[in-house]
C-alpha positions in Angstrom: 37.3 54.0 -22.3 38.7 56.5 -24.8 42.1 56.4 -23.2 42.0 52.6 -23.3 41.1 52.7 -26.9 44.0 55.1 -27.8 46.5 52.9 -26.0 45.1 49.7 -27.7 45.3 51.3 -31.1 48.9 52.2 -30.6 49.9 48.9 -29.2 47.9 47.0 -31.9 50.2 48.5 -34.4 53.0 46.3 -33.0 54.6 45.5 -29.7 58.1 46.5 -30.9 57.5 50.2 -30.3 55.6 51.1 -33.5 52.9 53.6 -32.6 51.3 54.1 -36.1 47.8 52.5 -35.9 47.7 52.4 -39.7 50.2 49.5 -39.7 47.7 47.0 -38.3 44.9 48.3 -40.6 47.2 47.8 -43.6 47.9 44.2 -42.6 44.2 43.5 -42.3 43.5 45.1 -45.7 46.3 43.1 -47.2 44.9 39.9 -45.8 41.4 40.7 -47.0 42.6 41.6 -50.5 44.7 38.5 -50.9 41.8 36.2 -49.7 39.3 38.0 -52.0 41.6 37.6 -55.0 42.4 34.0 -54.1 38.7 33.2 -53.8 37.9 34.8 -57.2 40.7 32.8 -58.9 39.6 29.6 -57.2 36.0 30.1 -58.2 37.1 30.8 -61.8 39.3 27.7 -61.8 36.6 25.5 -60.3 34.0 26.8 -62.8 36.3 26.1 -65.7 37.4 22.6 -64.7 34.7 21.1 -62.4 31.1 21.2 -63.8 29.5 20.6 -60.4 31.4 23.3 -58.6 29.3 26.3 -59.7 26.0 24.8 -58.7 23.5 26.0 -56.2 23.5 22.7 -54.2 27.3 22.8 -54.0 27.3 26.4 -53.0 25.0 25.5 -50.0 27.4 22.7 -49.1 30.4 25.2 -49.1 28.4 27.8 -47.2 27.3 25.3 -44.5 30.9 24.0 -44.0 32.4 27.5 -43.9 29.8 28.5 -41.3 30.5 25.7 -38.9 34.3 26.2 -39.1 33.8 29.9 -39.2 31.8 30.1 -36.0 34.6 28.3 -34.1 37.2 30.4 -35.9 35.5 33.6 -34.6 36.0 32.3 -31.1 39.6 31.2 -31.8 40.4 34.7 -33.1 39.9 36.1 -29.6 42.4 33.5 -28.2 45.1 34.4 -30.8 44.6 38.1 -30.6 44.9 38.0 -26.9 48.4 36.6 -27.3 47.6 33.0 -26.3 48.3 31.3 -29.7 45.6 28.6 -30.1 43.3 26.5 -28.1 43.8 23.0 -29.5 40.8 21.6 -27.7 38.1 23.2 -29.9 37.3 20.0 -31.8 37.0 18.0 -28.6 34.9 20.5 -26.8 32.5 20.8 -29.8 32.1 17.0 -29.8 31.4 17.0 -26.0 28.8 19.7 -26.2 27.1 17.9 -29.1 26.9 14.7 -26.9 25.7 16.7 -23.9 23.0 18.4 -26.0 21.9 15.1 -27.4 21.8 13.5 -24.0 19.7 16.3 -22.6 17.3 16.2 -25.5 16.9 12.4 -25.2 16.3 12.8 -21.5 13.4 15.2 -22.4 14.7 18.3 -20.7 13.2 20.4 -23.5 14.8 22.4 -26.2 15.2 25.7 -24.4 16.7 24.2 -21.2 19.0 21.9 -23.3 20.3 24.8 -25.3 21.0 26.9 -22.2 22.6 24.2 -20.2 24.8 23.1 -23.2 26.0 26.7 -23.8 26.7 27.3 -20.1 28.7 24.0 -20.0 30.6 25.0 -23.1 31.5 28.4 -21.6 32.6 26.8 -18.4 34.7 24.4 -20.4 36.5 27.3 -22.0 36.7 29.3 -18.8 38.5 26.5 -16.9 41.1 26.3 -19.6 41.4 30.1 -19.7 41.9 30.2 -15.9 44.7 27.7 -16.1 46.4 29.6 -18.9 45.9 32.8 -16.9 48.0 31.3 -14.1 50.9 31.1 -16.6 50.5 27.6 -18.1 51.4 27.1 -21.8 48.2 27.5 -23.9 49.2 24.7 -26.3 50.0 22.1 -23.7 47.1 23.1 -21.5 44.5 22.9 -24.3 45.9 19.6 -25.7 45.5 18.1 -22.2 42.0 19.4 -21.9 41.2 18.2 -25.4 42.0 14.6 -24.3 39.9 15.1 -21.2 36.9 16.4 -23.3 37.2 13.6 -25.8 37.2 11.0 -23.1 34.3 12.6 -21.4 32.4 12.6 -24.7 32.9 8.9 -24.9 31.6 8.4 -21.4 28.5 10.5 -22.0 27.8 8.7 -25.3 28.9 5.3 -24.2 30.7 5.2 -27.6 27.3 4.9 -29.3 25.1 7.3 -31.2 22.9 9.5 -29.0 19.6 9.9 -30.7 17.8 13.1 -29.8 14.5 11.3 -29.8 12.6 14.4 -30.9 12.4 16.7 -33.9 12.2 19.8 -31.7 15.8 20.9 -32.6 15.7 19.8 -36.2 15.2 23.3 -37.6 18.5 24.4 -35.9 20.5 22.1 -38.2 18.4 21.6 -41.3 16.1 24.7 -41.8 16.9 27.0 -44.7 15.3 30.4 -44.2 15.2 32.2 -47.5 17.1 29.2 -48.9 20.2 29.7 -46.6 21.1 27.2 -43.9 20.5 28.3 -40.3 24.2 27.8 -39.5 25.0 30.3 -42.2 22.6 32.9 -40.8 24.2 32.4 -37.4 27.6 32.9 -38.9 26.6 36.0 -40.7 25.1 37.5 -37.5 28.0 36.4 -35.3 30.8 37.8 -37.5 29.9 41.5 -37.1 29.0 40.9 -33.5 32.4 39.4 -32.9 34.0 42.4 -34.6 32.0 44.8 -32.5 33.0 43.1 -29.2 36.6 43.3 -30.1 36.7 46.8 -31.4 34.1 48.7 -29.4 33.9 47.1 -25.9 36.3 47.1 -23.0 36.5 43.4 -23.1 37.9 43.6 -26.7 40.3 46.3 -25.7 41.7 44.1 -22.9 42.3 41.3 -25.4 44.0 43.7 -27.9 46.1 45.4 -25.2 47.3 42.2 -23.7 48.1 40.6 -27.0 50.0 43.6 -28.3 52.1 44.1 -25.2 51.5 42.3 -22.0 53.8 44.4 -19.9 52.3 47.6 -21.1 48.8 46.3 -20.5 49.8 45.4 -17.0 51.3 48.9 -16.5 48.0 50.5 -17.4 46.3 48.6 -14.5 44.7 45.8 -16.5 44.6 42.3 -15.2 46.3 40.5 -18.1 45.5 37.1 -16.7 41.8 37.8 -17.6 42.7 37.9 -21.4 43.1 34.1 -21.6 40.0 33.5 -19.5 37.9 35.8 -21.7 39.3 34.5 -25.0 38.9 30.8 -24.3 35.5 31.3 -22.7 34.2 32.9 -25.8 35.8 30.2 -27.9 34.0 27.6 -25.7 30.6 29.2 -26.4 31.3 29.1 -30.1 32.2 25.4 -29.8 29.0 24.9 -28.0 27.1 26.5 -30.9 28.9 24.2 -33.4 28.1 21.1 -31.3 24.5 22.0 -31.0 24.2 22.7 -34.7 25.8 19.3 -35.6 23.6 17.3 -33.3 20.5 19.1 -34.5 21.5 18.6 -38.2 22.0 14.8 -37.9 19.4 14.2 -35.2 22.1 12.5 -33.1 25.5 13.0 -31.5 28.5 10.7 -31.5 32.0 11.0 -30.2 33.6 11.1 -33.7 32.1 14.3 -35.0 34.1 17.3 -36.3 37.2 15.3 -37.5 39.9 17.8 -38.5 38.1 20.8 -37.0 41.2 22.0 -35.0 43.3 22.0 -38.2 40.7 23.8 -40.2 40.1 26.5 -37.6 43.9 27.1 -37.1 44.2 27.3 -40.9 41.4 29.9 -41.0 43.2 32.0 -38.4 46.6 31.9 -40.2 45.3 32.2 -43.7 43.2 35.1 -42.5 46.4 36.9 -41.5 45.8 37.2 -37.7 49.2 37.8 -36.1 50.4 34.8 -34.1 52.1 37.0 -31.5 48.7 38.7 -30.7 47.5 42.2 -30.6 46.7 42.4 -34.3 43.8 41.1 -36.3 40.0 40.9 -36.5 37.4 38.2 -36.3 36.4 39.2 -39.8 39.8 37.9 -41.0 39.1 34.6 -39.3 35.7 34.5 -41.0 37.2 35.1 -44.5 39.9 32.5 -43.8 37.3 29.9 -42.9 35.3 30.7 -46.1 38.4 30.4 -48.3 39.5 27.1 -46.6 36.0 25.6 -47.1 36.0 26.7 -50.8 39.4 25.2 -51.4 38.6 21.9 -49.6 35.3 21.6 -51.5 37.1 22.1 -54.8 39.7 19.4 -54.0 37.0 17.0 -52.8 35.1 17.4 -56.0 38.3 16.6 -57.9 38.7 13.4 -55.9 41.9 14.4 -54.1 42.6 12.1 -51.1 42.4 13.4 -47.5 46.2 13.3 -47.4 46.6 15.5 -50.5 43.9 17.9 -49.2 45.7 18.3 -45.9 49.0 18.8 -47.7 47.6 21.6 -49.9 46.0 23.4 -47.0 49.1 23.0 -44.9 51.2 24.4 -47.7 48.8 27.3 -48.0 49.0 28.0 -44.3 52.8 28.0 -44.4 52.9 30.3 -47.4 50.4 32.8 -45.8 52.3 32.8 -42.5 55.6 33.5 -44.3 54.0 36.3 -46.4 52.4 38.1 -43.5 55.6 37.7 -41.4 57.6 39.4 -44.2 55.1 42.2 -44.6 55.2 42.8 -40.8 59.0 42.9 -40.8 59.0 45.4 -43.7 56.6 47.7 -41.8 
């Protein structure tokens, strides 16, 4: 395990031969500093120009939105860090798991069994995609195809109608506020350090880092690099399952048009968070910070009556700028 950690630290610094492990750490610090400064400036601007921005109720709205996107972004960070770009089926898998959870609850399978079955299905949905990617398929094309399959299956499960849960047993998962904070936010706060620990302190995480940093070097060390895609997308699938369950519990129903724009927001969180597209560099904490910043920005624009087109344009421009900045920093180092 120690030798694997040393190799991973060296490769995480860059697949171009750079062996200084401080390079990757500097990139992470740069991303965190820029996001923190950006958030402070945005909060100051919102407070000065938008009276309802700095209110407790609006803060809870931002926190809830950041949490749902952030939970999925934590899973997506594993996919990107493993060198497999993105899984563009996250939105559709979350919708499908919401519908499955709603169907199971309506069929009176009970809360515990419905939760377990839904999360298992979500993990399997990710694992199947990861297995195909591990065989050498392009991750973008593969997950786009599976996204269409999941959305179609969600329509079949729901019959293109709302699936009422028919019970309040799961209501607390979506609407409770322990100590005034939504349950989704507590889950996000718990999962973020857990995701970091898995990546940095376990063999599974080292396999993802090694494979993303340098696939050939990882293969030379005896690792099965095809497992990286399987592990990464499986973990993403479980996170999508959590998001789907949360949404169904919050609204007391599931329908096939939930989570509109989730894929875009999650990818934006990854890129704004500074996780390297080529893999091998980054942390789930960066994805979490990126999700929080995106939620804050979109809330500010929504309160100022910007249309969905303008909001998407602004976020897209921000993603482009962040990608260019981090690329230039990487080239300099």
